[in-house]
MIDOKOL-286898 format. One record per residue (C-alpha): residue number from 1; residue in one letter; x, y, z. Coordinates in nm, 2 decimals. Each point is the difference from the previous one (the first is absolute). Layout:
BEGIN
[pt NUM,'a',[X,Y,Z]]
...
This chain:
BEGIN
[pt 1,'m',[-0.01,-0.02,0.00]]
[pt 2,'n',[0.14,0.35,-0.09]]
[pt 3,'e',[-0.22,0.26,0.28]]
[pt 4,'k',[0.10,0.32,0.04]]
[pt 5,'g',[0.12,0.15,0.38]]
[pt 6,'f',[0.20,-0.04,0.24]]
[pt 7,'s',[0.03,-0.35,0.21]]
[pt 8,'m',[0.01,-0.02,0.33]]
[pt 9,'v',[0.38,-0.05,0.11]]
[pt 10,'e',[0.09,0.34,-0.26]]
[pt 11,'v',[-0.26,0.19,0.19]]
[pt 12,'l',[0.16,-0.11,0.36]]
[pt 13,'i',[0.32,0.08,-0.16]]
[pt 14,'v',[-0.11,0.38,-0.06]]
[pt 15,'l',[-0.21,0.03,0.38]]
[pt 16,'a',[0.33,-0.11,0.11]]
[pt 17,'i',[0.23,0.20,-0.18]]
[pt 18,'l',[-0.28,0.32,0.08]]
[pt 19,'g',[0.01,-0.12,0.33]]
[pt 20,'l',[0.38,0.08,0.09]]
[pt 21,'v',[0.03,0.29,-0.19]]
[pt 22,'l',[-0.30,0.14,0.22]]
[pt 23,'v',[0.19,-0.10,0.31]]
[pt 24,'l',[0.34,0.18,-0.10]]
[pt 25,'v',[-0.18,0.26,-0.09]]
[pt 26,'t',[-0.14,0.03,0.31]]
[pt 27,'d',[0.34,-0.06,0.15]]
[pt 28,'f',[0.07,0.27,-0.13]]
[pt 29,'q',[-0.24,0.20,0.11]]
[pt 30,'l',[0.02,-0.07,0.35]]
[pt 31,'a',[0.40,0.08,0.01]]
[pt 32,'a',[-0.08,0.31,-0.17]]
[pt 33,'f',[-0.27,0.11,0.27]]
[pt 34,'q',[0.22,-0.08,0.28]]
[pt 35,'s',[0.28,0.13,-0.13]]
[pt 36,'w',[-0.17,0.31,-0.06]]
[pt 37,'r',[-0.11,0.03,0.36]]
[pt 38,'s',[0.32,-0.06,0.16]]
[pt 39,'g',[0.12,0.33,-0.20]]
[pt 40,'e',[-0.33,0.19,0.11]]
[pt 41,'s',[0.09,-0.09,0.40]]
[pt 42,'q',[0.38,0.07,-0.05]]
[pt 43,'a',[-0.19,0.36,-0.16]]
[pt 44,'s',[-0.19,0.04,0.24]]
[pt 45,'a',[0.22,-0.05,0.32]]
[pt 46,'y',[0.28,0.22,-0.14]]
[pt 47,'r',[-0.31,0.28,-0.11]]
[pt 48,'d',[-0.09,-0.04,0.35]]
[pt 49,'m',[0.37,0.05,0.21]]
[pt 50,'q',[0.10,0.25,-0.25]]
[pt 51,'l',[-0.31,0.19,0.08]]
[pt 52,'g',[0.09,-0.04,0.34]]
[pt 53,'l',[0.37,0.07,-0.05]]
[pt 54,'d',[-0.10,0.34,-0.17]]
[pt 55,'w',[-0.20,0.12,0.29]]
[pt 56,'i',[0.29,-0.09,0.21]]
[pt 57,'n',[0.30,0.22,-0.17]]
[pt 58,'r',[-0.23,0.28,-0.07]]
[pt 59,'d',[-0.06,0.03,0.37]]
[pt 60,'v',[0.37,-0.05,0.10]]
[pt 61,'r',[0.10,0.21,-0.24]]
[pt 62,'s',[-0.26,0.30,0.15]]
[pt 63,'a',[0.10,-0.06,0.32]]
[pt 64,'s',[0.22,0.17,0.27]]
[pt 65,'g',[0.03,-0.31,0.20]]
[pt 66,'v',[-0.05,-0.38,0.00]]
[pt 67,'v',[0.01,-0.31,0.26]]
[pt 68,'c',[0.04,-0.33,-0.07]]
[pt 69,'s',[-0.06,-0.28,0.17]]
[pt 70,'g',[-0.07,-0.36,-0.14]]
[pt 71,'d',[-0.31,0.01,-0.24]]
[pt 72,'t',[-0.11,0.35,0.16]]
[pt 73,'l',[0.10,0.31,-0.17]]
[pt 74,'i',[-0.09,0.37,0.13]]
[pt 75,'v',[0.05,0.28,-0.21]]
[pt 76,'d',[-0.07,0.31,0.13]]
[pt 77,'n',[-0.39,-0.01,0.07]]
[pt 78,'i',[-0.04,-0.32,-0.21]]
[pt 79,'e',[0.08,-0.32,0.10]]
[pt 80,'y',[-0.02,-0.33,-0.19]]
[pt 81,'y',[-0.01,-0.30,0.20]]
[pt 82,'v',[-0.13,-0.40,-0.06]]
[pt 83,'a',[-0.34,-0.08,0.10]]
[pt 84,'g',[-0.11,-0.36,-0.05]]
[pt 85,'r',[0.14,-0.04,-0.39]]
[pt 86,'q',[-0.04,0.39,-0.09]]
[pt 87,'l',[0.23,0.25,0.03]]
[pt 88,'v',[-0.19,0.28,0.13]]
[pt 89,'r',[0.09,0.37,-0.05]]
[pt 90,'e',[-0.13,0.22,0.24]]
[pt 91,'s',[-0.03,0.37,0.02]]
[pt 92,'s',[-0.17,0.31,0.05]]
[pt 93,'e',[-0.23,-0.07,-0.25]]
[pt 94,'g',[-0.09,-0.34,0.08]]
[pt 95,'i',[0.11,-0.36,-0.01]]
[pt 96,'l',[0.06,-0.14,-0.33]]
[pt 97,'v',[0.10,-0.37,-0.11]]
[pt 98,'a',[0.31,0.02,-0.19]]
[pt 99,'v',[0.07,-0.30,-0.13]]
[pt 100,'r',[-0.24,-0.34,0.11]]
[pt 101,'d',[0.14,-0.40,0.04]]
[pt 102,'m',[0.32,0.08,0.10]]
[pt 103,'d',[0.23,-0.26,0.16]]
[pt 104,'e',[0.29,0.22,0.14]]
[pt 105,'v',[0.07,0.36,0.02]]
[pt 106,'s',[0.30,0.16,0.13]]
[pt 107,'f',[0.13,0.38,0.00]]
[pt 108,'s',[0.39,0.09,0.15]]
[pt 109,'c',[0.12,0.34,-0.02]]
[pt 110,'s',[0.36,0.10,0.03]]
[pt 111,'g',[0.11,0.35,-0.04]]
[pt 112,'g',[-0.28,0.14,-0.18]]
[pt 113,'m',[-0.06,-0.28,-0.19]]
[pt 114,'v',[-0.32,-0.24,0.05]]
[pt 115,'e',[0.05,-0.31,-0.16]]
[pt 116,'s',[-0.37,-0.22,-0.08]]
[pt 117,'s',[-0.09,-0.36,-0.12]]
[pt 118,'l',[-0.29,-0.11,-0.08]]
[pt 119,'k',[-0.06,-0.46,-0.04]]
[pt 120,'r',[-0.31,-0.14,-0.09]]
[pt 121,'i',[-0.09,-0.37,-0.12]]
[pt 122,'g',[-0.22,0.05,-0.30]]
[pt 123,'i',[-0.25,-0.31,0.00]]
[pt 124,'d',[0.23,-0.13,-0.26]]
[pt 125,'g',[0.19,-0.09,0.30]]
[pt 126,'k',[0.32,0.23,-0.16]]
[pt 127,'v',[0.20,0.27,0.20]]
[pt 128,'y',[-0.01,0.37,-0.03]]
[pt 129,'e',[0.20,0.23,0.09]]
[pt 130,'l',[0.05,0.38,-0.03]]
[pt 131,'f',[0.26,0.20,0.18]]
[pt 132,'g',[-0.01,0.39,-0.05]]
[pt 133,'k',[0.24,0.29,0.17]]
[pt 134,'a',[-0.05,0.35,0.07]]
[pt 135,'t',[0.15,0.29,0.14]]
[pt 136,'l',[-0.12,0.26,0.25]]
[pt 137,'r',[0.03,0.39,-0.16]]
[pt 138,'n',[0.27,0.16,0.17]]
């Protein structure tokens, strides 16, 4: 007999190949999404910490005096301190969360220079750390 169409074996082979291609495409898309998510987490962590360091450095540069004590920094009438996992900026204008989800904050003062260190462990388990230095105005 000379029937037109595909045999059952041919259909099964095509379905197997198509299934394999779909698995590979899905795996590639999942890997790309995880990579994007990791990059987004890293960018967000650094952006938040950089904003906090910018505030600290700006306040130090315009200050006439500072006092450092581990995770606390007092700059004229502004105080930076850790509350839970947040770096808080308290001034006469009010209380503001400078950086959220911090795992470690430290300040050191020496000769009119303030060194700041902010550390966060991201949702991807990576450690993100930024350092800043600012000098008091004279």
